[in-house]
VEXDREN-2710 file (C-alpha; in Angstrom, 1 decimal):
% VEXDREN-2710
k/r/px/py/pz
1/MET/0.0/0.0/0.0
2/LYS/1.3/3.4/-1.0
3/LEU/-0.9/6.6/-0.9
4/SER/-1.1/10.2/0.2
5/CYS/-4.1/12.1/1.6
6/LEU/-4.7/15.3/3.6
7/GLN/-4.3/15.3/7.4
8/GLU/-7.7/16.9/8.0
9/ASN/-9.5/14.4/5.8
10/LEU/-7.9/11.4/7.5
11/SER/-8.5/12.9/10.9
12/ARG/-12.2/13.4/10.1
13/GLY/-12.5/9.8/8.8
14/LEU/-10.8/8.3/11.9
15/ALA/-13.2/10.3/14.1
16/VAL/-16.2/8.9/12.3
17/VAL/-15.2/5.2/12.3
18/GLY/-13.8/5.6/15.8
19/ARG/-17.4/5.6/17.1
20/ALA/-17.5/1.8/16.2
21/VAL/-14.2/0.8/17.7
22/ALA/-14.8/-1.7/20.5
23/ALA/-14.3/-0.3/24.0
24/ARG/-14.2/-3.5/26.0
25/THR/-13.7/-6.6/24.0
26/THR/-12.5/-10.2/24.1
27/LEU/-11.4/-9.9/20.4
28/PRO/-8.4/-7.6/20.4
29/ILE/-8.5/-6.9/16.7
30/THR/-11.7/-5.0/17.1
31/ASN/-9.6/-2.3/18.8
32/ASN/-8.0/-1.8/15.4
33/VAL/-9.1/0.2/12.4
34/LEU/-8.9/-1.4/8.9
35/LEU/-7.2/0.7/6.2
36/VAL/-7.8/-0.6/2.6
37/THR/-7.4/1.1/-0.8
38/ASP/-10.6/1.2/-2.7
39/GLN/-10.2/2.5/-6.3
40/SER/-8.8/6.0/-5.9
41/ARG/-9.8/6.3/-2.2
42/LEU/-8.7/5.1/1.2
43/LYS/-11.4/3.2/3.0
44/LEU/-11.4/3.2/6.8
45/VAL/-13.4/0.5/8.7
46/ALA/-14.1/-0.2/12.4
47/THR/-16.5/-2.6/14.1
48/ASN/-17.5/-3.7/17.6
49/LEU/-19.4/-6.7/16.1
50/GLU/-22.8/-5.0/16.8
51/MET/-22.2/-2.3/14.2
52/ALA/-19.6/-1.4/11.6
53/ILE/-18.8/2.0/10.2
54/SER/-17.0/2.5/6.9
55/TYR/-15.7/5.9/5.7
56/TRP/-14.0/6.8/2.4
57/VAL/-11.2/9.4/2.3
58/GLY/-10.1/11.0/-0.9
59/ALA/-6.5/9.9/-1.6
60/LYS/-3.9/9.6/-4.3
61/VAL/-3.3/5.8/-4.4
62/GLU/-0.1/4.5/-6.0
63/GLU/-0.1/0.9/-4.7
64/GLU/-3.1/-1.1/-3.5
65/GLY/-3.0/-2.8/-0.1
66/ALA/-4.7/-3.3/3.3
67/ILE/-3.7/-3.4/7.0
68/THR/-5.2/-3.0/10.4
69/VAL/-3.6/-0.9/13.1
70/PRO/-4.6/0.2/16.7
71/ALA/-7.3/2.8/16.2
72/ARG/-6.5/5.0/19.2
73/LEU/-2.8/5.2/18.5
74/LEU/-3.3/6.1/14.8
75/THR/-6.1/8.6/15.6
76/GLU/-4.0/10.4/18.3
77/PHE/-0.9/10.6/16.1
78/VAL/-2.9/11.9/13.0
79/ASN/-4.7/14.5/15.2
80/SER/-1.4/15.8/16.5
81/LEU/0.0/16.4/13.0
82/PRO/-0.1/19.8/11.1
83/ASN/-2.7/20.3/8.4
84/ASP/-0.6/19.0/5.6
85/ARG/-0.3/16.0/3.2
86/ILE/0.3/12.6/4.8
87/ASP/2.3/10.0/2.9
88/ILE/1.3/6.5/3.9
89/ASN/3.5/3.5/3.0
90/LEU/2.9/-0.2/4.1
91/SER/5.8/-2.6/4.2
92/ALA/4.0/-5.9/3.3
93/LYS/6.9/-8.0/4.7
94/THR/7.0/-6.5/8.2
95/LYS/3.3/-5.4/8.4
96/THR/4.6/-1.9/9.4
97/LEU/2.6/1.2/8.5
98/GLU/4.8/4.2/7.8
99/LEU/3.3/7.7/8.0
100/LYS/5.1/10.9/7.0
101/CYS/3.7/14.5/7.3
102/ALA/5.8/17.6/7.1
103/ARG/8.7/17.0/9.5
104/PHE/7.0/14.2/11.4
105/GLU/7.1/10.5/10.8
106/ALA/6.0/7.3/12.6
107/ARG/6.0/3.6/12.1
108/ILE/3.0/1.6/13.5
109/SER/3.0/-2.2/13.8
110/GLY/-0.1/-3.6/12.2
111/VAL/-2.0/-6.9/12.0
112/ASP/-2.9/-8.6/8.7
113/ALA/-6.2/-7.4/7.2
114/LYS/-7.3/-11.0/6.8
115/ASP/-7.7/-11.3/10.6
116/PHE/-10.2/-8.4/10.7
117/PRO/-13.9/-9.5/11.2
118/PRO/-15.7/-9.5/7.8
119/ILE/-18.1/-6.6/7.4
120/PRO/-21.5/-8.0/6.3
121/THR/-22.8/-7.1/2.9
122/VAL/-26.5/-6.2/3.2
123/ASP/-28.5/-7.1/0.1
124/GLY/-31.9/-5.5/0.2
125/ALA/-35.3/-7.0/0.7
126/ILE/-36.2/-3.4/1.5
127/THR/-34.4/-0.4/0.0
128/THR/-35.5/3.1/0.4
129/LYS/-34.3/6.7/0.9
130/ILE/-35.2/9.3/3.5
131/ASP/-34.5/13.0/3.9
132/VAL/-31.7/13.6/6.4
133/GLU/-33.6/16.4/8.3
134/ALA/-36.8/14.3/8.6
135/LEU/-34.8/11.3/9.9
136/ARG/-32.8/13.5/12.3
137/GLN/-36.0/14.9/13.8
138/GLY/-37.6/11.5/14.1
139/ILE/-34.5/10.1/15.9
140/ASN/-34.4/13.1/18.3
141/GLN/-38.0/12.8/19.2
142/VAL/-38.2/9.0/19.6
143/ALA/-34.9/7.3/20.5
144/PHE/-34.7/8.7/24.1
145/ALA/-37.9/6.9/25.0
146/ALA/-36.3/3.4/24.4
147/ALA/-35.4/1.4/27.4
148/SER/-31.7/1.5/28.6
149/GLU/-31.9/-1.8/30.6
150/GLU/-31.5/-5.1/28.8
151/SER/-34.2/-7.0/30.7
152/ARG/-36.5/-6.7/27.7
153/PRO/-34.2/-6.5/24.6
154/VAL/-37.0/-5.4/22.2
155/LEU/-37.6/-2.3/24.2
156/THR/-34.0/-1.2/23.8
157/GLY/-34.7/-0.8/20.1
158/VAL/-36.8/1.6/18.0
159/ASP/-39.6/-0.1/16.1
160/ALA/-39.4/0.9/12.4
161/GLN/-42.4/0.3/10.2
162/PHE/-42.0/0.8/6.4
163/GLU/-45.2/1.0/4.4
164/LYS/-45.5/2.5/0.9
165/ASP/-44.0/6.0/1.3
166/LEU/-44.2/6.3/5.1
167/LEU/-41.8/5.4/7.9
168/THR/-43.2/5.1/11.5
169/LEU/-40.6/5.1/14.3
170/ALA/-41.8/4.1/17.8
171/ALA/-40.0/3.6/21.1
172/ALA/-41.3/2.6/24.6
173/ASP/-39.7/1.7/27.9
174/GLY/-42.8/0.6/29.9
175/PHE/-43.4/4.1/31.3
176/ARG/-43.7/6.2/28.1
177/LEU/-44.2/5.8/24.3
178/ALA/-43.1/8.0/21.5
179/VAL/-44.4/7.6/17.9
180/TYR/-43.1/9.7/14.9
181/LYS/-44.2/9.4/11.3
182/MET/-42.2/10.7/8.3
183/PRO/-42.3/10.5/4.5
184/LEU/-39.9/8.3/2.6
185/SER/-38.2/9.7/-0.5
186/ALA/-38.5/6.4/-2.3
187/PRO/-41.5/4.1/-1.5
188/VAL/-41.0/0.5/-0.4
189/SER/-42.3/-2.3/-2.5
190/GLN/-43.5/-4.3/0.5
191/LYS/-44.6/-3.6/4.1
192/ALA/-41.9/-4.4/6.6
193/GLU/-41.2/-4.0/10.3
194/VAL/-37.8/-4.1/12.0
195/ILE/-36.4/-3.2/15.4
196/ILE/-33.2/-1.0/15.2
197/PRO/-31.2/-0.6/18.4
198/ALA/-31.8/2.9/19.8
199/ARG/-28.0/3.5/20.3
200/ILE/-27.4/2.7/16.6
201/LEU/-29.9/5.4/15.6
202/THR/-28.2/7.8/18.0
203/GLU/-24.9/7.1/16.3
204/LEU/-26.5/7.5/12.9
205/ASN/-27.7/10.9/14.1
206/ARG/-24.1/11.9/14.8
207/LEU/-22.9/10.6/11.4
208/MET/-25.5/12.7/9.4
209/VAL/-23.3/15.7/8.9
210/ASP/-24.5/19.0/7.4
211/GLY/-24.6/18.9/3.6
212/GLU/-26.0/15.4/3.5
213/GLU/-29.3/15.3/1.7
214/SER/-30.6/11.8/2.1
215/VAL/-29.8/8.5/3.7
216/GLU/-30.3/5.2/1.9
217/ILE/-31.7/2.4/4.1
218/THR/-31.3/-1.3/3.2
219/VAL/-32.7/-4.2/5.2
220/ASN/-31.6/-7.8/4.4
221/PRO/-34.3/-10.5/3.7
222/ASN/-34.2/-12.2/7.1
223/LYS/-34.4/-8.8/8.9
224/SER/-31.2/-9.4/10.9
225/GLN/-29.1/-6.5/9.5
226/ALA/-29.6/-2.9/8.2
227/LEU/-27.3/-0.7/6.2
228/PHE/-27.4/3.1/6.3
229/ARG/-25.6/4.7/3.4
230/MET/-24.6/8.3/3.1
231/LYS/-22.2/10.2/0.8
232/ASN/-18.9/9.1/2.3
233/THR/-20.1/6.9/5.2
234/GLU/-21.8/3.5/5.6
235/LEU/-23.1/2.1/8.9
236/VAL/-24.1/-1.6/9.1
237/SER/-26.0/-2.7/12.2
238/GLN/-27.4/-5.9/13.7
239/LEU/-31.1/-5.6/14.3
240/VAL/-33.0/-6.6/17.5
241/GLN/-34.9/-9.9/17.1
242/GLY/-38.3/-10.3/18.6
243/ALA/-41.8/-8.8/18.4
244/PHE/-42.3/-5.2/19.4
245/PRO/-45.4/-4.5/21.6
246/GLN/-48.7/-3.6/19.8
247/TYR/-48.5/0.0/20.9
248/ALA/-51.5/1.5/19.1
249/GLN/-53.8/0.3/21.8
250/LEU/-51.8/2.2/24.5
251/ILE/-52.6/5.6/22.9
252/PRO/-55.8/7.1/24.6
253/GLN/-58.4/7.9/22.0
254/SER/-60.2/10.6/24.0
255/TYR/-59.6/13.0/26.8
256/ASN/-61.5/15.1/29.4
257/THR/-59.1/17.9/29.6
258/ARG/-56.8/19.5/27.0
259/VAL/-54.4/22.2/27.9
260/VAL/-52.2/24.2/25.4
261/VAL/-49.1/25.9/26.7
262/ASP/-45.8/27.4/25.5
263/VAL/-43.1/24.7/25.3
264/SER/-40.3/26.8/26.7
265/GLU/-42.4/28.0/29.7
266/PHE/-43.5/24.4/30.4
267/LEU/-40.0/23.2/30.2
268/ARG/-38.6/25.9/32.5
269/ALA/-41.3/25.3/35.1
270/THR/-40.8/21.5/35.0
271/ARG/-37.0/21.9/35.4
272/THR/-37.5/24.2/38.4
273/ALA/-39.9/21.7/40.0
274/SER/-37.6/18.8/39.3
275/ILE/-35.0/20.4/41.6
276/PHE/-37.4/19.9/44.5
277/ALA/-38.6/16.6/43.1
278/ARG/-35.2/14.9/43.4
279/ASP/-35.9/13.8/47.0
280/GLY/-39.5/13.0/46.2
281/SER/-39.2/10.1/43.6
282/GLY/-38.9/12.7/40.8
283/ILE/-42.7/13.4/41.1
284/VAL/-43.9/16.7/39.5
285/ARG/-47.5/17.6/40.0
286/LEU/-49.7/19.4/37.4
287/VAL/-52.9/21.2/38.2
288/ILE/-55.0/22.5/35.4
289/ALA/-57.5/25.1/36.5
290/GLY/-58.6/28.7/36.0
291/GLY/-56.9/29.2/32.6
292/LYS/-53.5/28.3/33.9
293/LEU/-51.2/25.2/34.5
294/THR/-49.6/25.0/37.9
295/ILE/-46.5/22.8/38.1
296/SER/-45.2/21.9/41.6
297/ALA/-43.1/19.5/43.6
298/ARG/-42.5/18.9/47.2
299/SER/-40.2/16.9/49.4
300/GLU/-40.7/16.3/53.1
301/GLU/-37.1/17.0/53.9
302/ILE/-36.2/20.0/51.7
303/GLY/-39.4/21.9/51.0
304/ASP/-41.5/22.6/48.0
305/ASP/-42.0/24.9/44.9
306/SER/-44.8/25.9/42.6
307/GLY/-44.9/27.7/39.2
308/ASP/-47.8/29.0/37.1
309/ILE/-47.9/29.3/33.3
310/ASP/-50.6/30.7/31.1
311/ALA/-52.7/28.0/29.4
312/THR/-55.6/27.6/27.0
313/VAL/-57.8/25.0/28.7
314/ALA/-60.6/22.9/27.1
315/GLY/-62.7/20.7/29.3
316/GLU/-62.8/20.2/33.0
317/GLU/-60.2/21.0/35.7
318/ALA/-57.6/18.3/36.2
319/LYS/-54.8/17.0/38.4
320/ILE/-52.1/14.6/37.3
321/ALA/-48.5/13.8/38.3
322/PHE/-45.6/12.6/36.2
323/ASN/-41.9/11.8/36.6
324/GLY/-40.3/15.1/35.9
325/LYS/-37.5/13.6/33.9
326/TYR/-39.9/12.2/31.3
327/LEU/-41.6/15.6/30.8
328/ILE/-38.2/17.3/30.4
329/ASP/-37.0/14.6/27.9
330/VAL/-40.0/15.1/25.6
331/LEU/-40.3/18.9/25.9
332/SER/-36.5/19.3/25.2
333/ALA/-37.0/17.3/22.0
334/LEU/-39.8/19.4/20.5
335/ASN/-39.2/22.0/17.8
336/GLU/-42.6/23.6/17.9
337/SER/-43.4/26.6/20.1
338/GLN/-46.7/25.2/21.6
339/VAL/-47.6/21.8/23.0
340/ALA/-50.9/20.2/24.0
341/LEU/-51.3/18.0/27.1
342/GLU/-54.4/15.7/27.1
343/THR/-55.6/14.0/30.3
344/THR/-58.5/11.8/31.2
345/ASN/-58.0/11.3/35.0
346/PRO/-55.1/11.2/37.5
347/SER/-54.5/7.4/36.9
348/SER/-54.7/7.4/33.1
349/PRO/-51.8/8.1/30.7
350/GLY/-51.2/11.7/29.6
351/VAL/-50.8/12.5/25.9
352/ILE/-48.4/15.2/24.7
353/ARG/-48.8/16.5/21.1
354/PRO/-46.9/19.4/19.5
355/VAL/-49.4/22.0/18.2
356/GLY/-49.5/22.5/14.5
357/VAL/-48.2/19.1/13.4
358/ASP/-49.9/15.7/13.5
359/ASN/-47.0/13.3/13.0
360/TYR/-45.8/13.0/16.6
361/ILE/-47.4/11.7/19.7
362/HIS/-45.9/11.0/23.2
363/VAL/-47.7/9.1/25.9
364/VAL/-46.5/9.2/29.5
365/MET/-47.7/7.0/32.4
366/PRO/-48.8/9.0/35.5
367/MET/-47.4/8.6/39.0
368/PHE/-49.7/7.9/41.9
369/VAL/-49.7/10.6/44.6
370/GLN/-51.7/11.7/47.6
371/TRP/-53.2/15.0/46.7
END
């Protein structure tokens, strides 16, 4: 292997694939990054066996070749170099990668590329495209609601339903449910449902850089792997196996009280109340009455607080309590300026909908308190 590329491009590529380098592993080679020439580009690959990220760097390739080297060592060295051309040369006999940039040079001992785990090729039963901005918003408003504990693996994923020209993302952790619908740029030929690990979608969100227009999504026939392809980046992920709960029946179809408030005011009042709720199981109380929403919390040991915000109320007066963290999570994810909260009674789920759009719904289970 013999090639040259720019330091800033190689540094960017190593930062991207570095997200997939294994942190704790029983397979030492997954601490390495694979460098392989691919036509007139340098391809960087890293995997932790759950996901693999590939990134293509523009390069002037003189000799083809492939090698794996420790990812952290290579990244730290490249990041310390000046913004200049890097000449990379691989000695096939000694498996040593030589890098030269300006007045710096280094030699890094590598491991044969044949020992690197093979990256799955995902042939599509489903192939579609989606606008980056729509997908980013969907991930932001859904992924946080997935479970973080592994006791029910399907709940650590985000349910993705592809049907015609629509993608529906849903996540639930047993206490809340988030559902977001978005249009597909290319319709799918058949209806399909897969569960994508929430942490993979969070990584994908980081990879979707400014300037990207669309992401191509491919799912293999047995629904075990998905490929997300962007301009210079590909992410391959294992999918969660199992059946996602039938969540449609968890969404209340009616309400007795509907209150519309300003998102930023609701968020500020909830954050303030959450300071006092820390010692009280995180419980934040909401009272809807007299054209306002009162948000309060109290703790036997430290005291209590209360805040009022203006509200447009339809229906009867109401009281309900939630875990403050769940309210903060959903309110922080909204882009709209107003939000509606719909309630039936203190023991029924509350429904949060941004005002002005109809493609997102968030359901939160209430907490039981002595009023």
